[in-house]
N, C-alpha and C positions, 0 to 999 in steps of 0.2 A: 540199389542194385550192385551185386558183387561184380568186380571186373574179372574178365576171363584172363587167366595167366597164359603167357606166351611160352609155353613148354611143349616137350614132345609128348606123344599119346600116352605114355606110362604115367607121367606126371599129371597129365589131364585127368586120366581115370582116378588117380588118387584124390585129385581135387574134387571131382563129382562125388566120390564117396564121402569125403569129409564134409562137403557142403551139405549133402542130404542129412547127416548126423547133426551138423550145426543147427540146421533149420528145425529139426525135430526135438532138439534137446530140452526145451522148456515145455513141450507139449506131451512127449512120450518118453518117459525114462526107460522103459523096458526095451533095451536095444536088441535083445534076443529075438523079439518079434519082427525085427527087420530081416531076419534070416541071414544075417551076416556073422561071420566068426568075430568074437570079442577082440581076440589079438589083432586081427586085421584092422579093425576099426581103430583100436589104439594106436597100432602103427600108421595108419592113415593120418590120424590127427597129429601125431608126432612129425610126420613128414610135411604135412601141410603147415604145421607151425614153423618147422625150420625153414620152409620155403617162403614164409611170409605172406601166405595167401590170405588167411583169416584176417579180419579187421580191415580189409580194403573197402568196405562198403562206406559210401559217402555219408551214410547216416548210422554208422556202427555205434555200438554202446560206448566205444572209447571216445568217439568224435562228439556224440550227442552230450549235451549238458543236462538235459532234462528227459525224464521218462513219466509217462503217464501212469499214476497209480490206479489199478482197477477198483471199481466201486465195491466189489465183493471183498477187497482187502481193506480198503480205507473205511467202509461202512457209511460213506456219504453217497447217498442215492438221491439227492435233491434234483428235481427237474422243474425248470420254469416252463410249464407247459401252457400253451395258448390254445383257446378253442375259438375259431373264426365263425361267426354267424352273421346274420343280416343286421344286428344290433351292435355287434362287437367285432370291429375290424379296422383297417388302417384308413379307410375312407371316411369313417365316423370319428375316429381319433387318431390324428396323424402320428402321435407318439406310441402307437399300438405295439410297434416292434422294438421299442427302446430297451426292453429287457430289465433285468433286476440288478441289484448291487451285491457287494460282498463287504463284510467288515471282519477283520482279524484283530484279536486281542486276547490277552490273558485274563479271563473274566473271574477266575477263582484263585488267582496269584499262586499258581503251583508251578510256574516256570514253563508252561506249555501254552502255545498260542491256540486259541479256540477260533471257531468260524461260524459267522452268521450269514445266511443267505436271504435275499428278499425275493418273493414271487409275484408276478402281476395278477394272476388268477389262481395261484395256489398258495397255501399257507406258507409263511416264512419258517425257517428252520435254524436252530442253534445246535451246533455240534461241538461236543467236549473232546479236547485232544487228550488220548490216553497214551500217547507215545507210540513210536515206530510207525507213524502214518496210520494209526487206528483211531477212529473217532466214533462217538456214541452221541446219538440223537437225544438230546435232553430238552427239546423245545416245550413239551407239555409240562413236565415237572418244574421247568424254569419259569414258565408263564410268559413266553415271549413270542408266541405264534403270530400275534398281531390280529387285525380285523380282517373280515372277509370284504376287503377293498383292494383297490389297484395300488400296490406297494411299489415304491420307486427305489430312492436311495437309503442307506443306512450308515450311521456313524457310531463308532465306539469312542467314548470319551468320559473322563471323570467329571461328570457335570456338576456334582455337588462337592467335589473336592475332598472325598473321604479315602482316596487311595485305591478305589475299586471302580473298574471301568462299567460304565452305564451304556445303554443302547438306545439311540434315538432313530426312529423310523419315519420315513416321509410317505405321504400318500398323494395321488392325484387321480386322473381319469376323468369320467364324466358322471360321477355319483353325486349324491347330495352333499351338503356341507358337513354334516355329522360324519359320513363315511370318509371324508377327506381330511378329518382332524388328525394331525401327527401325533405320534405317541413317543413317550419317554419312559423307558424301563429302568427304574433306579435298582441298582445292584443291592440286594440284601445281605450279602456276604455269606450266604449259606447255600449257594447254588440255585437261588431263585430271585426273581426280580418283581418289582411292583411298578405298575404303570401309574405315573404321576405328573403327566405332561400338564394338566390343568393346574396343579398345585404350583408348578414352577412358572407358569405363564407361557408354556410352549405348546399348547394345544392348538396351534395355528391350522387354519382350514384352507389354506391357500392350495394352488395346484403346485405342489412342492417336488423338487428333483433331488435336493441334496441339502443337508444341514452341515455347516462347518463351525466348529467351536475353536475360538482363539481369544486372546486377551488383547483387544484393540486399544483399550485406554490404559493399559499397563497399570491396572490397580490390583492385580494378583489373582483375579478370578477369571473364569472362561465366559466370554460372551458368544453370541452366535449370529452368524449370517445365514439366512435362508433363501436358498436359490429356488425361484419360481418360474412358471412358464404359462403362456396362454394356451387355452385349448380351442380357441376360436380364430378362424380365418379373418384377417384384417385386410380389406381392400386399399389400394393405393390412394384413393380419394379420402380415406379416413386416417391417413398417416399423421397429418399435422395434429388433428385433434387427439389422436391416441397418444402421441408423444408428449402432450402437455397436461395429461391427466393421470391422477393416480388410481391404480386398479388394485383393490384389496385382494384379489384372488390370483392376479397374473404378476403383479409386481414384486420384486425381490424385497426382503425385509432385513432389518439389522435390529437384534435384540441385545440390549445392555443388561448385565447381570448386576442387579442391585441387591446385594446381601441374600443371594439365593432365589430371588424373584426376578423374572426376566421382563424387561419393559421395551416395547416397541419404539424405537428412536429413529426409524428410517428417515423420516421427513426432515427433522432437524439435523440429522447427521449428514445430509446430502445424499442419500441413496435414491436413485432413480427407481420410481415405482410405477411406471406406466405399463400399459398392456402390450407394448411392442417388444419387450424383452422376452425371448423364448430361451431362458437360460438352461444350458446343458453341462456347464463345467464351472466350477469355482476353485480358485487357488489363491493361497495367502503367502506372502513373503515380504521382507523389508526390501522393497525395490530401490528406495531413495538412500538407504543406508543411514537413516537418522534414528533408528532404534525402534520405530513404530511400524507395525505390520500393515502392508497395503494389500489391496484386493483385486485380483483379476477375474472377470467374469466372461465366459464364453457364451455368446449369444447365437442361436440359430437364426436363420433367415436374414433379413435385410437389415435388422437393427445391428449396429456395430457392437463389438465387444466393449466392456467397460474396464477401465483401469482406474480404481479409486486410490488416490494418494491420501495417506492419512496425515492430517495436518497437526496431529498432536494435541489437539483440543477437544477431541470427542466428535470431530467432523471430518469429512472426506470431501476431496475434490476430484471429480471425474476428469482424467487428464490424458486419456488414451492417446489423442493427436499429438501431444507434446513429447510422447515417448516412442511410439511405434509408427512406422511410415505406411504400413499396410498390414492387413490382418486376413484370417480365414473368413470365408463367406458364411458357410454353414458350420460354425464353430461348435465342437462337441466337447469331449474331455480334454483335460488340460493338466499340465504340471509346471511347477516352478522349481528349478533346481539347477545347481552349478554343474553343466556337463563337461565343460573344458577345463576344470580345475584352476580357475583363476581367482576364486574367492568371490564371485559375483553371481546373483541369481539370474539365471536365464529362463525364458518363458516358451513353452511348447503348447500349440493347440492343434487339435485334429479336425479334419474335414472329410471329404468323401471322393477325392480324386483316385480312380483306379490306377493300378500299376500296368495292367496289360492293356494292349492296343483295342481289343475288341470291346471291352467294357467301357473304355474311354469313349469310343465312338458311339456306343448304344446309349450311354447314360449322360453325356455331357451336352447341355443345351446350346441353343444358338446365342451368338453374341450380338449385342446391340451397343455400339460404341457411344451413340448419342444418348441412349437411356442411362448408360453408366455414367457418363459425365453429368447428367442431370441429377443422379443420385449422389454424386459428390457434391454437387452445388447445394443440395438439400440437406447436407450434413450426415449422410450415411457411410461416408469415408471409403477409402480404397479397400475392396475386399475382393479376394480371389479363392476359388474352390480348390484348395489344397492345404496340406498340414503346413504350419508355420513354425519354425524355430527362430526364435528371437535372441540373438546373442548380445548380452550386455557388454557395452563398451566402457562402462565405468564412468561416463561423463554425462549421463542422462540420455544417451542415444542407445538405440538397439539395432543391430544390423540382422535383418531377416535372412538366414542361411539355410532353410530346410532343403532346398534343391541342391545346394552345393554339399551339404551333409548326407544327402542321399536318403532322407526320410519323409519326403513330401508327398508320396504316392502309396497310401495304404488302403485305399478303397474306402467303404463306408465304416469309419472307425469310431470307437467309443472311449475306451480307457487308455490312458497313456501314463507312464511314469518311468522315471530314471532310477535305477538301482544297479550296483555292481554285482551281476550274475556269475561272472567267472572269477571275481576276486582279484583282478589285475591292476586295481587301483583307478580304474575309470568307469564311471557310471554307464551302464548300458541302457537300452531302451525297449520297453515292451508296449505293444499296441494291440488291443482286443479288436475284433473286426466281425462284420457281417450284418446284413440287413435281410430280414426274412423273406421279403419279396422286392422285386427290382421295380420299385415304385416309380422311379424316374426314367425308366426305359422309354426312350423317345417314341418308339412304335406303339408302346402301350398308352402313352399319353395321347397320342392321336386317336388311337382306337376308342379310348375313354371319351375324348371329346365328340367323336362321331357318334358313339353309342348314346350319349345323353342328348345330342341334337335330334337323333332319330326318334328317341322315345318321347321327347318333347313334341315333335312334329306329329307323332302317332297318338299322342295324349295318353301314354301308357306310363306307369310308374317304372322307374329303374330298378333293377335287381342288382343291388350293391355286392351281394355275395358273388354273384356271377362275374362281376368285374374283378372283385378281389381275386378270385380262383383262376381269372385269366392272366393274372401277372405271373411271370416266371419267378422261379426262386433258385437263387445261385449262392450256395455256401462259399465262403472265402476264409482262407487260413489266417490265423493270428500272425502278427509279425513280431520278430525279436531282432534287434540290431546290436551288434557288437560296437563298442566305442573304440575307434582306432587310436585315439589320443592325438589326432591331428585335425580336429574339428569335423571329421567324417565318421560315418558308420558304415558297417558292413552287414548286409542282410544275412542273418544266420538262421532264418526260420527252418529251413529244411535240415541244416546240419544239427541244430540244437533241439529238434524234436517238435517243431510246430508246422509240420507240412500237411496235417489233416484239416480240410475245409470244414467250417462249421458257422454258427451264428452265435458270436460271443459278445457280451455287453460288459457288465461290472467285472472287475478284477482287482485283486490285491495280492500283496507279497508279504512273506514272513519267513523266518527260519523255523519250520514246523517241527523239525526234529532235533534242533539245537546242535547241529554239526557245523555250524559256521558258514553254511551255504544258503542262498536265498531261494526259497521255493515259491510256487505261484498257485494261486486259486482263482478259477475263472467261472463266472455264472454264464451258462449257455442257454439259448432259446430252444425249447422242445428237445432238449438232450440232457443227459446227466452232467452236472457240474463237474469241471476237470480240476484234479489235483495233480500238479506237476511237481515231482520230486527232483531236486537238483543233485545230480549224480557225477558232477565234475571230478574226474580222476587226477587231475593236475595238483597234486598235493604240495609240490615244492614251490609252485609259483601262485598259490591261491591261499596265502595267509590272509588273516582277517582280524578286525577288532569290532566288537559290538559294544554299544554303550546304553546303559539304562539311566535315564534322567530321574532324579528325585527332586522335585520342586518343593521350595520353602513357601507353604501357603495353599491356596486353593487350586492353583495351577500345578497339579501334583506331577504331572508328566513333562513339565518344562516346555510347553508349547511356545515357540518363538525364540527358543534358545539357539545360538549359533555356535557350531563346533568346527574347529579348524584342526586338521591331522597333517603333520608333517613327516615324511619318510624320504630321506635323501633329498633330491631336487623336486620331488613331487609334493604338492599341497592339495589336500581335499577339504571341501567346505560343505556343510550341510546344516539346513535350518529346520529345526524340528516342527513338523505339521503332518500328522498321519493322514488327514483327509486330502486326497488327491485323486487324480485319474477321473473316473465317472461312477457316481452313485455309490462310492466305496470309500473305505478307510483301511490304512495299512497297520502294520505292526508298529508298536510304539518303541521298539528297540531300534537305535540308530546303527546302521550297519556300514562298515567301511572295509573294502577289500584292500589288501596291502601288497599283493604280488609276491615277490621274493622276500620282501622285507619282514624279518622276524622281530624287529624292534621298532616302535614308533619313537622317532626322535624326539618328538614334542607334540602336545596337544593343548589347545586352548579352548575354553568354553565361555562364551558371553551370555550370561542369563538374560532374560527380559528387562530386569530392573537395572541392568548395567553392571552387576557383579561379574567378576571374572575369576576363573581358576585356570592354572597352567599345571601341566605335568610333563616330565621328561623321562626318556627311556622306558617307555611302557611296553611291556611284553605283549606280542601278538597272540592271536588264537585264544582270547578270553572274553567274557563279558565284564566290562568295567562299569562300576556304578559311580556316577557323579552326583554329588549331593549339593544343592544350592547353598546349603548352610556352611559349606566349607569355602565358599567363594567371598572374595573381597571386592570393594568398590574400585572403580578405575576411572581415570580421566581421559576423554577423548580429545585429540587434537587434529584439526583439519589440516591437510597438506596446503602449502601456500602456492598460489598462482605463479609465484616466481620460478616454479620447477617447469612450467610448460615452456615448450619451444616457440610456440605461437601464441600470441594473445589477440583474441578477437577485440577489434576496436570499432568505433563508430566509422561507417564508410566515409572516406575521403572524397568519394565521388557520388553524386546524386544521379543515379541512372537505374531505371527499371526496364529489363527487357520484356517485351509484350509480343506473345504469339497471336496470330489472327485467328487460329482455330480451324484450319482446314482438316478434313478427315480423309487422309489418304486411302483409307480401307474402302471407302465408297468408289474410288476411282479404280482401284485394283484390289478386289476382295481377297486375294491370296497373299497379299503383303503380310509380312510378320512384324515389321516395325515401320512406323512412319518415318518419312524422309524429309518432310517439310520442317521439322523442328531441328534446324541445324545451327542456331546461334545462341547467344552472342559470341562473336570473335573479337579479339583484341589486337592491336598493333601499337608498339611504343617506340618513341625516339625523342630526341630534343628538336622539336619542330622549328623554334625561333632562335636557336643557338644561344640560349641563356644558361647552358649547363644544368638544366633541369629537365627531367624526362616527363614527356607529355604522353597523353594515351588516347587513342581512338577505340571507340567500342561500336561494332557493327550492329546494323539494324536488321529488322525483320520485315515481312511484308506488311506494308501500311505503317510501319514505324521506323523511320530513317535513323541511320547511325549518327553519333555525335563525337566530336573532338573536344578533349579536355586539356587545358593548359594547366601545368603545375605552377604554382605561386609560391612564394618564398617561405611560407610558414607551413608548407607541407599540404596544403589544401589544393583542391582542383576546381577550376572554374570552366564553364562550357565556352568554347570559342565560337564567335560568330562569323569567323573567316571561312568555315566550311559548311555550306548549306546543301544538304542532300535531299531537301523536300521534293525537288522535281523527280528523284528517283526512288520515292517512297514505296513503289510497288516491286522494287527489287529485294532479293534476300541476299544478305551479305554472308558468304561462306567462308570467306578468309580475307585478311587484309595484311598488307606489308608496307612498310615505308622503305624507299631507297631513292637515290638521285637518278631518276630515269633519263633526264636530258643533260646532264653534265654540268649544271649551273651551281653546284655546291649545296643546293638546299634538297632536303628529303621530300619527295612526292609520295603520294598515297595511291597504291594499287589495291583494287577491291575486286575480288573473285566473285562473281554472282552465282548463286546456286539455288537450291530449293526444288521442290517437287509441285506442290500447290495445284493451280489450274493452268500451269504453264504448258504451252504447246511446243511441238518441234519448231525450231526456227523462230522461238519467241524473242523479240528484241529485249525483253527483260531478263534474258539469260546471258547477255553480252557482259563480258567484264569491263571494268572502267579504271581510268587513270585520272587523277586530280593533281594538277601541276601546282607546286608551291610557288606562289607569286611573290613570296616574302612578307614578313610581318604576320605570319600565320594565316595568310589568305590563300585559298586554293580555288582553282578553276578546272572544270572537267574538260579534258582534251578529247574531242569528239572523234579525231582522226588518228589517234596514237596506236589504236589496236585494230587488227583485222576484224572483219564482221563475222565472227564466230559465235554462234548461239548454242552454248552447250552448258549444262548445269554443272558447276565446277565445285571443287571441295577444297583445294589448297593451291597456293601460289608460292613457289620457292625460287628465290633470286640467286643467280650466280653469273659470272662471266664465263660461260661454257666454252667459247671459242678463243679466249685469250686476247681479244682486242681492246680490253680496257673499259668496255661498256657492260653494265649489268643486264643480263638476259633473264628470262623468267620461264620456268616450267609451271604449267597449270594443269592440275589433275581433273579429269572428267569424273563426275560423281554418279550421275544417273541420267537416263532418258526419261523425262517425265511422262507418266502414263504407259511407259513400256519397260518398266523394270522386269528382269535385270539385264536388258541389252546394253552392250558396252557403249558408253558415250565417248565422245571425242575428247582426248587430252591435247595440249598444245605445248610446243617449244617455241617461245617468242624471242626471236633475234633482234636485238636492239641496234639500230644504225647509227647510234652516237648522239642523236638528236631527240631522242625520246620517241621515235617511231619504231613500232615493231612489226615483224613479219613472222608468220607461223611456218617454221620449216620442219615441223615434225614428220610429215609425210616424205620429206626429201632426205633427211639424214637419221631418222630413227627407225630401227629394226624392231617390228612388233611393238611399237609404242603408241601408235596413234589411237588405237582402239583396244587397249591393253586389259581393260576391265573397269570395274567401278572403284576408282582410286579414292582413297581417303586422306592419305598423307604421303609425304615424300621428303627426301633431304639430299642435298648436294654434298658430296665427300669425295676426296681423292683416295680411292681404295687402292690403286696400283702404283702410286708414287710417281706419276708422270707429269705432275704439275696441272693436270687438267681434271676439273671436278666431274665425278661420276655420279650417277642418280640411283638411289635405293627408293623403291615405291611399294607401298602397301595398299591393300584395299579390300573391300567386301567380297567374299568368295573369290580371292586371288592368292596366288603364292606371292610370297615376298619376292619382288623382282629387283635385279641388279642390271644396270645398263652402264656399260664401260664406254667411256668417252674417248674416241680415237682422234685426238689432236683437234677437237672441235669441229671436225668435218663429217663424223659419223658416230652414232650410238649403236652398239651391238648388244643383244641380250645375252649376258654372261651368267645368268642365274644359275645354271647347272654346274659352272665351274666353282661356285661358292657354296652350294648346299648338296648334301648326299642325296637328298629327296625333296620334292616340292613341299615347301613349308606353306600350305594352304590354310587360310582361316577367315574370320570376319574382322580382319584388322581395322583398326580405326585411329591409331595414332602411333607415333614413334619419336624417340629422342636419341641423341648420340653423344658419346664422350668416351674418354679413355678410362673406363671404370675399374680395370684391373691393373693400370699402370705399367703395361707392357709396351707402350709407345704407339699402338695403333687404335683405331676407333671401334668402339663396341656399340651396340644399340640395345634400347629397351622398346619393345613392341606392345601397344595396347590392343587387347582383343576383346571378344565378347564376354568371356568369363565362363565360369563353370556353375553359375547359380540360376540355372533356368531348365526348362524341360528338355532343352536341346542339349545333347552330349555327342561328342565325336572323338574318334581317334583314327589311327592309321587303317585299322581293320574295319572300323564302323563309322565312315565319315557322314556328315550330312551333305546331301546333294540337292541340287536345284536344276530341275529340267524345265526347259522353257521353249516356247514356240507359239505360233497362232494355230493351236490344235483344232479349234472349231471354225476356223476360216471366217471369223467375224471381224479381222482388222485389228484385233488387240493381242497383246502378249499374255499368255497364260503361264504363270510360274508356279511350278508344283514342287514344294519342298518334301523331301523324304528324310527320315531319320530312323535309327535303329531303336526298337523296343524288344527286349528280351531276345536279341540276337537276329531280328529280322527287320528288313527296311519297310516302313509304311509311310503313306502320305500324312504329313502333319496337318493338313487341312481337315476340318470336319465335313461331314456331308453338306451341311448348309453352305459353308464357306465355298466348297468346291462348285456347287451348283449355281451359287451366285455368279461365279466367274464363268462357269461353262454350262449354260442352261441345257445344252443339248444332251447332257448325261442324265437328266431326269428319268428317262425312260429306262436306262440301265440300272440306276439305283433309286428305285421307286419307293424304297423305304430305308430305314437306318440299318436293319439287319443285313440288307444286301451290300452295304457299304463297309460294315463293321471289320471285315477280314480282308478287304480289297488291298492289293498291293499295286504298284505303278502299272504293272503289265495288264491288270484287269481294268485300269482307267483308260490307258491309251491303247490303241490298236498297234499292229506290227509297223505300219506305215508311219504313224505318229511317233512312235519310239525311235524309229530310224531317222526322222528328221529333227528329232529334239536336240537341242544343244544342252550340254551338261556342264554345271559348275559344281565345285567341290570345296568343302572345308573339312580338314582332318584334325585341326588343332584349334581349340577355342580358348586355350589359356594365354594369358598374357606372359611374355617370355622375355628373358635376358638373352641376347644374341652376342655370344662371345666370338670375337674375331681372333682365330687361332691359326697361325701359319697360312693365311690366305683362305681360310675355309670359316664358315659360320657355324657355330654350334649353339642350338637352341636349348636353354634350360628354363623351366617354368619358374616364375617368380613365386614368392611365398604365398601360402594359401589365401590370406587376406586379400591379395591382389586380384584373386579370382572371384570375388564377391559380386562384381558388377562390371559392365563394359567400361573400359578405360578410354576416355576421350581427350584427356590432356596430360602431359607429362612434364614436370619441372625437374631439372637437374641443377643441383647446388650443394655446396658444403654447409648444410644448415647448422650443424653442431660444431663447427670449426675444429675438426679433428684432423684435417688434411685429406679426407676421403669424400668422394662424391656421393650424396644422398639423392633420394628420390621423393617427390611428391606426386601422387597419382590422384587424379580426379576424374569422375565419371558418372555412371547411372544412366538408366533408361526409363523414362516415363511415359513413352509414347508406343509401347508394344501392343500387340494383340492382347485381348483380355485374358485369353488362356495362358499367355506368357506372363502377363501382368507387369506391374512396375518392378523394376530392378534397381533397388535404391540402397544397397547396403554399404555403399562407399561414402564415407563422411569426410573425405579428404584424407588420404592414408600417406603416412611418412614412413619411408623404409631407409634405415641407416646402412650405408655402404661401408664394407671393411677394407676397400682397396684392392680386393682380389676378385671382385665380380660377384660377391655374395651380399645379400640384403637381408636385413632384420627388421621386421615390422615393429614400429614403436606405437604403443597403445594410444588410442584417442585421448585418453586422460593426460598422458605424458606429452604428447605432442601438441595438444591444445586445439587441434583442428575438430571443428564440428559443422561441416558444411552439408546443408540439406539441399536435396534437389539435384538436377541435371547439370553437372559441370561441363561446359562446352570449351572453356579456355581459362588459363591462368596466366598471369605475368608477375615477375618480380620487379618492383619499382623502387628506385632509390630516392630517398628524400633527405639530403644532408647526410647525416650519420646513421639514419634510420633506413631499415629495408622493410618494404611492404609486400605482402602477397595479396595480389587483386584476383578476385575469382568471378568469372562471368557465368552466370547461371540462367538456364533457359526459362523464360516466363517469370523471373524473379529478379529482385534488385541485386545490384553488385555487392559483394562482400569483401571486407578488407580485414587482413590479419598482420599484426606486427611481429617480425622476427625478433625474439627475445636475445639481444645480443649480450645480456649478462650471463647467458648459460655457459 
């Protein structure tokens, strides 16, 4: 849409005249027929141009990077057309709408890339590139039309190593075995091909999706991985048997090339061949960096994906759980590529989570947390329905950052691949999209169930075609994302020319006209294939380098070669493997965008056999040929562990935190995260005055905490002097040592928290004090604390009234069963004898029920010698309470912040990070790596009250999707909480577009209490002239919720650094596990800036939910002790030699 100029009527008339001509210029050149004077038209256009009106379209030719080449120009008229009938439909064959593939390659070695399409119910087609986006159908004369069978994937590869690309075609469907035999078309070098699959041993009759050729044993020729799938439904009762059985039709296969004849070595090589695998994507790269290619398999349905690590001896070990923390549920197409230019291969898999609210509400099924937990227990792993982007940390761990990166929701997606479309030096991302019918529409699934039930009751046959045509059909546009170079992507689908909705499947890229820009080819369902020409006009910032690889031996195109390109401070990495995405293979030319750089400073290629070649000062904008014969042998050296800042060691403390396993969602179905999983907490001090630091580790419901004494050799032994078995049904939310009664010995204060099955005024929610009797023995003081029964979160000690006795602030976390009602917090005043009185209601302004507190700190902010209080919490603004001489606390938040800093805050730490003499803060928040996004204009809000008058609190979370606020809860979740709404939302469609005003009536909305969070990022809070200025921490700090923060000068450079620990494994299934933080080290520069230190350099590799961290000194050694929820304690040694 061209924007209307804000001009007077004369210029507006000129604009309209010019616009009319502009719109007609490609259709009708005879401007005389417009009955306008030529000179006036020319004058109009000149005026318009000078006023800058033209080109303001958001999808103008200048802004667009791609334009669709019409079929009458390209000559490509291929259509993958389906015919649905009673025997051929999605209810008979679930992969009926999966579509066909694309292969691009130069089949005649004339320098132009040719295209092969596969069709499911139509003949395959081969098009010869004649230049200038003109193609000729040579299928018949080339002899590559294939069989009259259900064709799936296609691969171009030089199978016989003669320097000419061959074509391998896969078949599936429900035909006979003969019809499903795959075909191998060997290039005869004269424009024709000969089908010789049987001669090569590759006439496999499995239900195949894709073949990938690669040299897995590094013997110089191409082997083949065959991705297969099951065509039958497997019931849950059959899972165990199916997983332990090899299925020759459904199981994947590995073929080894033995001097030109391929041998099935699947079983002995360790390839899983059962019928549970519904393979939809295969990608290959050297994940471990040992020089051997590893394999990633995307599996549809419940079977987890496979990550086969190459052992280097001809065998593979399936090792997914050792590398990835969670995966896509319905994994589809995939790619492995270095998207962030750090030289490490990252993994991307597709799923089917829609971007828009309506389709999410219509297509997303109900959650069953118990069933999910059972699935995990049975080995089906953590799976969630969304795209996953696994960032390689370089130390064997991957951080899944798809939601942070902005690429997690692309609907029912198929092909994905990274390539630099705008030549700026960063790989962009393309995703093909669309499923012909809304097969998972919840209303249709109910209708289908009712239909089958009624037909069975009436003893009539079901009409499958009637059911199929009852399904809606919703085309969806393909997605293209620009890489921003900061671990995030921007959706450029509209701007770059992909706004048209369709049903697209296989796709491939190549530079079809040799202009240095990457073009796209997409295979569509029931529509003509799309040829997208790259028309990027930014010549000065879109330099490029293309590389052709010439392998020495049978691997003629250098599969597995690793190329590194350096320009200025930027480094790019690519590992050669044309088969990627979905059922498709790409150009064999390796493409690098160079941005403004006209010279490549240096490039290096490492060939599969270890030989290396380096070049310097390579001119841009050329096709460079690299020949393996020119490469020389090199020796690899492994970096020493001495370089790591932390070294993981055997735990000095034997302790495993155990969760009881409460399901908070059953108690309040509209919760987004469990609250019961709040430990372990830790507290440290020298308990027995022997100059050694001892450690208390808090317990969970049913598993009491323990005290550990440090002994002289740096080991820890459990103390028998603190017995908490009588309090085993308590949940320890925080713990702190301090001298409560003034006898010189540290006593132990434990804040009791949790959600569990606790009731209001439950004695198990009372905080506790254990008095140090000397010699490491403790005794609970039953009378020390007032009888307050509130689920607590933190206990912070300070002498707030200046009488010489330590007092305690206790933050209230939650009212069990009534989230998010504000719980009671406490200010416990010490009488000097270890007896405490709660005075928060007497001296605290807006403090007692301030919100769901998660952390707090005492600090003298106004230099009056009295400690003030900073408090953070969930759905709370950061709060500042100034201490007026120990007699009163006033809420001074507004005097320290320009606007409320609301968030889902969970932790804080303080220090003078910028060296200006005052205290700054680091605040841990929920992060940006989830479906929940928020800012000042579009916050998340929590509306709550007893809307249905049944005595329970109903919390309704809203968040913005595409500019509008919608309830986060699905229809099933909402009705579980508020049964009375069933009549209003009697099906999924009635709820799909509902906003809060349609859920609650006017009276309910009026009575509703509202909480808000406008900032989800963890921040550095700079104290500047008595005001706090929030600045987001680096991107990596936003990968997960931050639950614990350590401040220390870890690298001994005189500046304070940070270690951030966190994650969240107890969220709703739709949010899923958020576990991309493996213990992150950020180096401070002394000015309040922090730089992320890679996991490999930091040495931290902490898996799971970090709830607490402590630095423990033992002689000359410093240890980092990590408290993990439902896991053993972990210990790292600070490398003082650094």
